[in-house]
C-alpha positions in Angstrom: 53.3 -47.3 -51.0 51.2 -50.4 -50.9 48.0 -50.6 -52.9 44.8 -51.1 -51.0 41.5 -52.2 -52.5 38.1 -51.3 -51.0 34.9 -53.2 -51.9 31.6 -51.7 -50.7 28.9 -54.4 -51.3 25.7 -54.7 -49.2 24.9 -58.2 -48.0 21.6 -59.5 -46.7 21.8 -62.5 -44.3 19.5 -64.1 -41.8 20.1 -63.3 -38.1 22.4 -65.7 -36.2 24.1 -67.1 -39.4 27.9 -66.9 -39.8 29.2 -64.8 -42.7 31.1 -66.3 -45.5 34.9 -66.0 -45.0 35.9 -65.7 -48.7 33.9 -62.4 -49.2 35.9 -59.1 -48.8 33.6 -56.2 -49.0 31.9 -53.4 -47.1 28.6 -54.4 -45.5 26.4 -51.3 -45.2 24.6 -50.8 -41.9 20.9 -50.2 -41.9 19.1 -49.7 -38.6 15.7 -50.7 -39.9 14.8 -54.3 -39.4 12.8 -56.3 -41.9 11.4 -59.6 -41.0 14.3 -61.5 -39.2 17.1 -59.9 -41.2 19.6 -57.3 -40.2 22.3 -55.5 -42.1 25.9 -54.9 -41.0 29.0 -53.6 -42.8 32.7 -54.2 -42.7 35.6 -52.6 -44.6 38.4 -55.0 -45.6 41.7 -53.6 -46.9 44.1 -55.9 -48.8 47.8 -55.0 -49.4 50.0 -56.4 -52.2 51.8 -58.6 -49.6 48.6 -60.4 -49.0 48.0 -58.9 -45.5 44.5 -57.7 -44.8 42.8 -55.5 -42.2 39.1 -55.6 -41.5 37.0 -53.0 -39.5 33.3 -53.1 -38.7 31.5 -49.8 -39.3 28.5 -48.5 -37.3 26.4 -45.4 -38.0 26.1 -42.7 -35.4 23.2 -43.2 -33.0 20.3 -40.9 -33.9 18.7 -38.5 -31.2 15.9 -40.4 -29.5 12.5 -39.0 -30.4 9.0 -39.2 -28.8 5.9 -40.7 -30.3 5.2 -37.5 -32.2 8.7 -37.5 -33.8 10.0 -34.6 -31.7 13.6 -35.2 -30.5 13.9 -35.9 -26.7 16.2 -33.4 -25.0 19.5 -34.7 -23.7 19.3 -33.9 -20.0 23.0 -34.3 -19.2 23.8 -31.6 -21.8 21.0 -29.3 -20.4 22.3 -29.7 -16.8 26.0 -29.0 -17.8 25.1 -26.1 -20.0 23.0 -24.5 -17.3 25.9 -24.8 -14.8 28.3 -23.2 -17.2 26.0 -20.3 -18.0 25.1 -19.7 -14.3 28.8 -19.7 -13.4 29.3 -16.8 -15.9 31.7 -19.0 -18.1 33.4 -17.1 -20.8 31.7 -17.0 -24.2 34.6 -18.7 -25.9 34.4 -21.7 -23.5 30.7 -21.9 -24.0 31.2 -21.9 -27.8 33.8 -24.7 -27.5 31.5 -26.8 -25.4 28.5 -26.5 -27.6 30.6 -27.0 -30.8 31.8 -30.3 -29.3 28.3 -31.7 -29.2 27.2 -34.3 -31.7 24.5 -33.9 -32.8 24.5 -30.2 -32.3 22.2 -28.5 -29.7 18.6 -28.6 -30.7 16.0 -25.9 -30.2 14.1 -28.1 -27.7 17.3 -28.4 -25.6 17.8 -24.6 -25.8 14.2 -24.2 -24.5 15.0 -26.5 -21.6 18.2 -24.6 -20.8 16.2 -21.3 -20.8 13.7 -22.9 -18.4 16.5 -24.0 -16.1 18.1 -20.6 -15.8 16.8 -18.7 -12.8 17.9 -15.3 -14.0 15.8 -13.6 -16.8 18.8 -11.5 -18.0 20.9 -14.6 -18.4 18.1 -16.3 -20.2 17.8 -13.4 -22.6 21.6 -13.3 -23.2 21.6 -17.1 -23.9 18.7 -16.8 -26.3 20.7 -14.2 -28.3 23.8 -16.4 -28.1 22.2 -19.6 -29.5 22.2 -18.6 -33.3 26.0 -18.2 -33.2 26.4 -21.9 -32.3 25.7 -23.2 -35.7 24.4 -21.9 -39.1 21.7 -24.6 -38.8 20.4 -23.5 -35.4 17.2 -21.5 -35.6 14.8 -20.5 -32.8 11.3 -21.9 -33.2 8.0 -20.9 -31.7 8.7 -22.9 -28.5 11.9 -21.1 -27.6 10.3 -17.7 -28.3 7.3 -18.7 -26.1 9.7 -19.9 -23.4 11.6 -16.7 -23.3 8.4 -14.5 -23.4 7.1 -16.5 -20.4 10.3 -16.0 -18.5 10.2 -12.2 -19.2 6.5 -12.0 -18.3 7.4 -13.2 -14.7 10.4 -10.9 -14.3 10.9 -7.4 -13.0 13.3 -6.3 -15.6 12.7 -2.6 -16.4 13.0 -3.1 -20.1 11.0 -6.4 -20.3 8.2 -4.8 -22.3 10.6 -3.5 -24.9 12.4 -6.8 -25.1 9.2 -8.7 -25.7 8.1 -6.2 -28.4 11.5 -6.8 -30.1 11.1 -10.6 -29.9 7.7 -10.3 -31.7 9.3 -8.2 -34.4 12.0 -10.9 -34.8 9.3 -13.6 -35.1 7.6 -11.6 -37.8 10.9 -11.1 -39.7 11.8 -14.8 -39.4 8.2 -15.7 -40.4 7.8 -17.8 -37.3 4.2 -18.3 -36.2 3.5 -18.7 -32.6 0.9 -20.9 -31.1 -2.2 -20.0 -28.9 -0.1 -20.5 -25.7 2.2 -17.7 -26.9 -0.9 -15.4 -27.3 -2.2 -16.3 -23.9 1.1 -15.4 -22.3 1.3 -12.1 -24.2 -2.3 -11.2 -23.1 -1.5 -11.8 -19.5 1.8 -9.9 -19.8 0.7 -6.7 -21.5 -2.7 -6.3 -19.9 -5.2 -3.8 -21.2 -3.0 -1.5 -23.4 -2.3 -0.8 -27.1 -0.1 -3.9 -27.0 -3.2 -6.0 -26.0 -4.9 -5.1 -29.3 -1.8 -6.3 -31.1 -1.9 -9.5 -29.2 -5.5 -10.2 -30.2 -4.5 -9.4 -33.8 -1.8 -12.1 -33.7 -4.6 -14.7 -33.4 -5.7 -13.8 -37.0 -2.2 -13.2 -38.3 -1.0 -16.7 -37.1 -4.2 -18.4 -38.2 -5.1 -19.5 -34.6 -8.4 -20.1 -32.8 -9.1 -18.6 -29.4 -9.7 -21.3 -26.8 -11.4 -21.1 -23.4 -8.1 -20.2 -21.6 -7.5 -17.4 -24.1 -10.8 -15.8 -23.3 -10.1 -16.2 -19.6 -6.7 -14.5 -19.9 -8.4 -11.7 -22.0 -11.2 -11.2 -19.4 -8.7 -11.1 -16.5 -6.6 -8.6 -18.4 -9.5 -6.2 -18.7 -10.5 -6.8 -15.0 -7.0 -6.0 -13.8 -7.2 -2.7 -15.7 -10.7 -2.1 -14.2 -12.3 -2.1 -17.6 -15.4 -3.9 -16.5 -17.4 -3.1 -19.6 -14.9 -4.8 -21.9 -14.5 -7.7 -19.5 -18.3 -8.3 -19.6 -18.2 -8.1 -23.4 -15.6 -10.8 -23.5 -17.6 -12.9 -21.1 -20.7 -12.6 -23.3 -18.7 -13.6 -26.4 -17.2 -16.7 -24.8 -20.6 -17.6 -23.4 -22.1 -17.6 -26.9 -19.3 -20.0 -28.0 -20.1 -22.4 -25.2 -17.1 -21.7 -23.0 -17.4 -21.2 -19.3 -15.0 -20.0 -16.5 -13.7 -21.7 -13.5 -14.8 -20.6 -10.0 -11.8 -18.2 -9.5 -12.5 -16.3 -12.8 -16.3 -16.2 -12.1 -15.7 -14.7 -8.7 -13.2 -12.2 -10.1 -15.7 -11.0 -12.7 -18.5 -11.0 -10.2 -16.5 -8.9 -7.7 -15.6 -6.3 -10.4 -19.3 -6.0 -11.5 -20.5 -5.7 -7.9 -17.9 -3.0 -7.0 -19.0 -1.0 -10.1 -22.7 -1.5 -9.1 -23.5 -3.4 -12.3 -26.3 -5.2 -10.5 -28.1 -6.8 -13.5 -24.9 -8.0 -15.0 -23.8 -9.4 -11.6 -27.0 -11.3 -11.2 -26.8 -12.7 -14.8 -23.3 -14.0 -14.1 -24.5 -15.4 -10.8 -27.3 -17.3 -12.5 -24.9 -18.5 -15.2 -22.6 -20.0 -12.6 -25.4 -22.2 -11.3 -26.4 -23.2 -14.9 -22.9 -23.9 -16.2 -22.0 -26.5 -13.5 -19.9 -24.1 -11.6 -21.5 -24.1 -8.2 -21.1 -20.8 -6.3 -18.9 -21.0 -3.2 -18.9 -19.0 0.0 -16.8 -16.2 -1.7 -19.4 -15.9 -4.5 -22.2 -15.5 -2.0 -20.2 -13.0 0.1 -19.7 -10.9 -3.0 -23.4 -10.8 -3.7 -24.2 -10.1 0.0 -21.8 -7.2 0.0 -23.3 -5.8 -3.2 -26.9 -5.9 -2.0 -25.9 -4.7 1.4 -24.2 -1.6 0.0 -27.3 -0.9 -2.1 -29.5 -0.9 1.1 -31.2 -4.2 0.4 -30.5 -6.1 3.6 -33.5 -8.5 3.0 -31.9 -9.7 -0.2 -28.6 -10.1 1.6 -30.3 -12.3 4.2 -31.9 -14.4 1.5 -28.5 -15.0 -0.2 -26.9 -15.8 3.2 -29.6 -18.4 3.9 -29.1 -19.9 0.4 -25.4 -20.2 1.2 -26.2 -22.1 4.4 -28.6 -24.4 2.6 -26.1 -25.2 -0.2 -23.8 -26.5 2.5 -21.3 -23.7 2.4 -19.7 -22.9 5.7 -19.5 -19.1 6.2 -16.1 -17.8 7.2 -15.3 -14.7 9.2 -15.3 -12.6 6.1 -18.8 -13.8 5.2 -20.2 -13.1 8.6 -18.6 -9.7 8.8 -20.1 -8.8 5.3 -23.6 -10.0 6.4 -23.4 -8.1 9.7 -22.2 -5.0 7.8 -25.2 -5.3 5.4 -27.6 -5.5 8.4 -25.9 -2.6 10.1 -26.3 -0.5 6.9 -30.0 -1.2 7.2 -30.0 -0.2 10.9 -31.3 -3.7 11.9 -29.8 -3.7 15.4 -31.6 -6.8 16.7 -30.8 -8.9 13.6 -27.1 -7.8 13.9 -27.0 -9.1 17.5 -28.9 -12.3 16.5 -26.5 -13.1 13.7 -23.5 -12.3 15.9 -24.8 -14.8 18.4 -25.2 -17.5 15.7 -21.7 -16.6 14.6 -20.3 -17.3 18.1 -22.4 -20.5 18.4 -20.9 -21.8 15.2 -17.4 -21.3 16.6 -16.5 -18.5 14.3 -14.2 -16.2 16.2 -15.1 -12.4 15.8 -12.3 -10.0 15.1 -11.9 -6.3 15.8 -13.7 -5.4 12.6 -16.7 -7.4 13.7 -16.9 -5.5 17.0 -16.3 -2.1 15.2 -19.4 -2.7 12.9 -21.6 -3.6 15.9 -20.2 -0.7 18.0 -20.8 1.8 15.2 -24.4 0.7 14.6 -25.2 0.7 18.3 -23.8 4.2 18.7 -25.6 5.5 15.6 -28.9 4.1 16.9 -28.4 5.2 20.5 -28.4 1.7 21.8 -24.9 1.4 23.4 -26.6 -0.3 26.4 -26.8 -3.4 24.2 -23.0 -3.5 24.0 -23.0 -5.4 27.4 -25.1 -8.1 25.7 -22.7 -8.4 22.8 -19.7 -8.7 25.3 -21.6 -11.3 27.3 -22.5 -13.4 24.2 -18.8 -13.5 23.1 -17.3 -13.8 26.5 -15.2 -16.8 25.6 -13.6 -14.8 22.8 -13.1 -11.6 24.8 -9.5 -10.9 25.3 -7.7 -7.9 26.7 -6.8 -6.8 23.2 -10.5 -6.8 22.2 -11.4 -5.0 25.4 -8.6 -2.5 24.6 -9.9 -2.0 21.1 -13.4 -1.3 22.3 -12.2 1.1 25.0 -10.1 3.0 22.4 -13.0 3.1 19.9 -15.5 4.3 22.4 -13.1 6.9 23.6 -12.5 8.2 20.1 -16.3 8.3 19.5 -16.7 10.4 22.6 -18.6 7.8 24.7 -16.3 8.2 27.7 -18.7 6.8 30.3 -19.3 3.6 28.3 -15.5 3.3 27.6 -14.8 3.7 31.4 -17.4 1.1 32.3 -15.9 -1.4 29.8 -12.4 -0.4 31.0 -13.5 -1.4 34.6 -14.6 -4.8 33.2 -11.2 -5.2 31.5 -9.5 -4.3 34.8 -10.9 -7.4 36.5 -10.3 -9.7 33.5 -6.6 -10.1 33.7 -3.8 -9.5 36.1 -1.8 -7.8 33.4 -3.3 -4.9 31.5 -3.0 -3.7 27.9 -0.8 -0.6 27.9 -2.4 0.9 24.8 -5.8 0.6 26.3 -4.7 2.2 29.5 -3.1 5.1 27.6 -6.2 5.5 25.5 -8.4 5.6 28.6 -6.1 8.1 30.3 -6.2 10.4 27.3 -10.0 10.1 27.1 -10.5 11.0 30.8 -8.1 14.0 30.4 -9.7 15.2 27.2 -13.2 15.3 28.9 -11.9 17.0 32.0 -12.2 13.9 34.3 -8.9 14.7 35.9 -9.8 13.0 39.3 -10.4 9.6 37.6 -7.3 10.2 35.4 -5.1 10.8 38.5 -6.6 7.8 40.2 -5.8 5.6 37.2 -2.3 6.9 37.1 -1.7 5.9 40.7 -3.2 2.4 40.4 -1.9 1.4 37.0 1.1 -0.3 38.5 -1.2 -3.0 40.0 -1.6 -4.4 36.5 2.1 -4.6 35.8 2.2 -1.3 33.8 4.3 1.4 35.3 3.5 4.9 34.3 6.0 6.7 32.2 6.8 10.4 31.6 4.3 10.6 28.7 1.4 9.5 30.9 2.3 12.0 33.5 2.6 14.7 30.8 -0.9 13.8 29.6 -2.4 14.4 33.0 -0.3 17.5 33.7 -1.4 19.0 30.5 -5.1 18.4 31.4 -4.6 19.9 34.8 -2.9 23.0 33.4 -5.6 23.5 30.8 -8.3 23.5 33.5 -6.1 25.7 35.7 -6.1 23.1 38.6 -2.8 24.5 39.9 -2.8 22.8 43.2 -3.3 19.3 41.7 -0.7 20.2 39.0 1.8 21.2 41.7 1.2 18.1 43.8 1.5 15.7 40.8 4.7 17.4 39.7 6.2 17.1 43.2 5.2 13.4 43.3 6.8 12.9 39.9 10.1 14.4 41.1 9.9 12.3 44.3 8.9 8.9 43.0 9.6 9.1 39.3 9.6 9.0 36.4 11.9 11.9 35.7 10.5 15.0 34.0 11.6 15.7 30.4 11.6 18.8 28.3 7.9 18.4 27.5 7.1 18.2 31.2 8.8 21.5 31.9 7.2 23.2 28.9 3.8 22.0 30.0 4.4 23.4 33.5 5.7 26.8 32.3 2.7 27.2 30.0 0.2 26.0 32.7 1.6 28.3 35.4 1.6 31.2 32.9 -2.0 30.5 31.9 -3.0 30.7 35.5 -1.0 34.0 36.0 1.5 32.3 38.4 4.6 34.0 37.0 6.9 33.2 39.9 6.2 29.4 39.6 6.7 29.6 35.8 10.1 31.3 36.2 11.1 28.8 38.9 10.3 25.9 36.7 12.3 27.5 33.8 15.2 27.8 36.2 14.9 24.2 37.2 14.9 23.3 33.5 18.2 25.2 33.0 19.8 23.5 36.0 18.7 20.1 34.9 20.3 18.1 32.1 17.9 19.6 29.5 18.4 22.9 27.7 15.4 25.2 27.1 14.2 25.0 23.6 12.2 27.5 21.6 8.9 26.2 23.0 10.3 26.8 26.5 11.2 30.4 25.7 7.9 31.0 23.9 5.9 29.8 26.9 8.0 31.9 29.3 7.8 35.0 27.1 4.1 34.6 26.7 3.7 34.2 30.5 5.8 37.3 31.3 4.4 39.5 28.5 0.8 38.9 29.2 1.2 39.3 32.9 2.8 42.8 32.7 6.5 41.9 32.8 7.1 43.1 29.2 10.7 44.2 29.9 11.7 40.8 31.2 9.9 39.2 28.3 11.9 41.3 25.9 15.1 40.4 27.8 14.3 36.7 27.5 13.8 37.3 23.8 17.3 38.7 23.5 18.6 35.9 25.7 17.3 33.2 23.4 18.9 34.8 20.4 22.2 35.0 22.2 22.0 31.2 22.9 21.6 30.5 19.2 17.8 29.9 19.2 16.1 31.6 16.3 12.7 33.1 17.3 9.8 31.7 15.3 6.5 33.2 14.2 5.0 32.4 17.6 7.8 34.3 19.4 7.4 37.4 17.3 3.6 37.3 17.3 3.5 37.0 21.1 5.8 40.0 21.6 4.1 42.1 19.0 0.7 41.4 20.7 2.2 42.3 24.1 3.7 45.6 22.8 0.6 46.5 21.0 -1.7 46.0 24.0 0.6 48.3 26.1 0.3 51.0 23.4 3.9 50.5 22.3 2.9 50.3 18.7 6.2 51.6 17.3 8.0 48.7 19.1 5.5 46.3 17.7 6.1 47.6 14.2 9.9 47.4 14.6 9.6 43.8 15.7 7.5 43.0 12.6 10.2 44.6 10.4 12.9 42.6 12.2 10.9 39.5 11.7 10.7 40.0 7.9 14.5 40.9 7.8 15.3 37.7 9.6 13.4 35.6 7.1 10.6 34.6 9.4 7.4 34.7 7.5 4.4 36.1 9.4 1.2 34.2 9.3 -2.4 35.4 9.3 -2.4 35.6 13.1 0.6 37.9 13.1 -1.0 40.2 10.6 -4.3 40.2 12.5 -2.5 41.2 15.8 -0.6 44.1 14.1 -3.7 45.2 12.2 -5.6 45.3 15.4 -2.8 47.4 17.1 -2.7 49.9 14.2 -6.5 50.2 14.1 -6.8 50.8 17.9 -4.2 53.5 17.7 -5.9 55.2 14.8 -3.0 54.6 12.3 -5.4 53.8 9.4 -3.0 54.4 6.5 -0.4 52.0 8.0 -3.2 49.4 8.5 -4.2 49.7 4.8 -0.6 49.3 3.8 -0.2 46.2 6.1 -3.3 44.7 4.6 -1.8 45.2 1.1 1.3 43.3 2.3 -0.9 40.5 3.6 -2.5 40.1 0.2 0.8 40.3 -1.6 2.2 37.5 0.5 -0.7 35.3 -0.7 -2.4 34.9 2.7 -6.2 34.5 2.9 -7.9 36.9 5.3 -10.0 35.2 8.0 -13.0 36.4 10.0 -10.8 38.3 12.5 -9.1 40.1 9.6 -12.4 41.2 8.2 -13.6 42.2 11.7 -10.6 44.6 12.0 -11.2 46.0 8.5 -14.9 46.5 9.3 -13.9 48.5 12.4 -11.5 50.6 10.2 -14.3 51.5 7.9 -17.0 52.1 10.5 -14.9 54.0 13.1 -15.7 57.2 15.0 -13.9 59.4 12.4 -16.5 58.7 9.7 -18.5 61.6 8.4 -19.4 61.3 4.7 -20.4 58.1 3.0 -19.7 57.7 -0.7 -20.0 54.8 -3.1 -16.8 53.7 -4.8 -14.5 50.7 -5.1 -12.7 50.1 -1.8 -8.8 49.9 -2.1 -8.5 47.5 0.8 -11.1 44.8 0.4 -12.6 45.5 -3.0 -16.0 46.0 -1.4 -18.3 48.5 -3.1 -18.4 50.6 0.0 -16.0 53.3 1.2 -15.9 56.2 3.6 -14.5 59.6 3.6 -12.7 60.4 6.8 -11.9 63.7 8.6 -11.8 64.7 12.2 -15.1 65.7 13.8 -15.0 69.2 15.2 -17.3 71.0 17.6 -18.9 72.9 14.7 -19.9 69.8 12.7 
């Protein structure tokens, strides 16, 4: 084997000068330049035969660093690693890729990879995987802070436990976080026991709270509605010369106002103006709302004027808040004046604006001024606003005003608002104005709205409730002739209405039409028919229909049983009523207080006092609460014609300290 000789000798030479050919040695490379001299190195190998081989040696390029000396992350590596992780590459393949890197992966690059991953769970898994890449890899404060930030924005169910574990790891590894880590933790944990630990980290890590830390702490208390602690933090940061931004100021001010901390709110408001944080329209709106709720409309007006003078442009929310404050003070004229200015300044009112005005006009008995409000905002009046006003007036019970406004809406547009028409129809029916309701029903198609079955049912129900049978019959015939088709609710309304008027034949006829139609009678249909038959003297047929519904698989409910029990009781068939009550219990249908009252009344009227007492005991045992009718029946039981001797003792039925000794009155008494 030939003998090779190696010479390693550094040489210093000026730049651009040729090397001397007779020197065989290693020229060591040094990257640092001094004056105009640079250093290179070559290795020359000489064999016994005289043949030589020369190779120039260069040192590996160092990782570029920034001006502070921190290594600059290699973005190509970050991008490729992110793709591999997101594609769920096998762990062995990831290890091979990271092992091939020279120099190895740095913590700064790991932090950038964590940032690039859009999945918190993947980020956490990669964070745990990093220490296995190299014995020299260690997470630092930045990678911990990066992962905590990612978890704080996630919805992972175990994110709080993971962050607590990360803090424990930092403590074991003696890694001190920075103030940014504390800020993230404060925002993440909020007001809890963990928040106290976060504040303790400031001292443990020898940090100093900055303005943003105080802001995070204040917002954490505000989010947990701890206004007292939030204001304490504000006072502390104020003494240190820190101040908030407009968003944080408004957030604090809003919380103080909602908790009626008036003095504190005014103090913050004045601080805002002194600390070069000029209040905006939201600030003034908060103060106006607070003073308005406290019944100080004059202060609210002063604040509103200040806002205008400061050059703030009130938005819809500000106007609504000011109008609400004036309405709370019952200042109707000022409400209308401000509303007029609002429209003049091209601020479009919404439904809430009109609702405030409507409520104060109704409360003050000045609904006549609603026409003025409508006229002022005529350019903004749409059919949806008209519809809202009609619905609201109807719900408040001001049907005449609603109808007048509805007539205005009728002439506004060729096409009407269906909800408003339904609301108007319901209002007319609920107040007994059936003539107007039927007129509206026949003309509604002129506005492109065709009446449906529900609208007809609304009018039919009102006619039946008022026992206007001729109109009921005519409207039903029109419905069958021109449409829409009746549904099961239509038939049930008709059966109940004819029964209420004592027109049994018509009720039975409608029931038969229901059976011949595509609909099957339901339990309400049978209940209405049984009630009609039983209360008009056809008790046998009512009982037959009761059996019929059972045969058809319909289970009688508490209304069915209560109706029949009442009918049997009023015809002195008390035994039958009692049997039905027992059957009801056996079938698992629980009686209500109405059922008990009906049977108690039957037993009392028939003189079956002992059974009435037992029934009352069952009522109490079932957990029902006696009502005024129950006590009226019991009072009749205790003050009936069979009373002779009055004694004072605890009553076994009601617990009253009053009882009676009963026996039959004879001619000799």
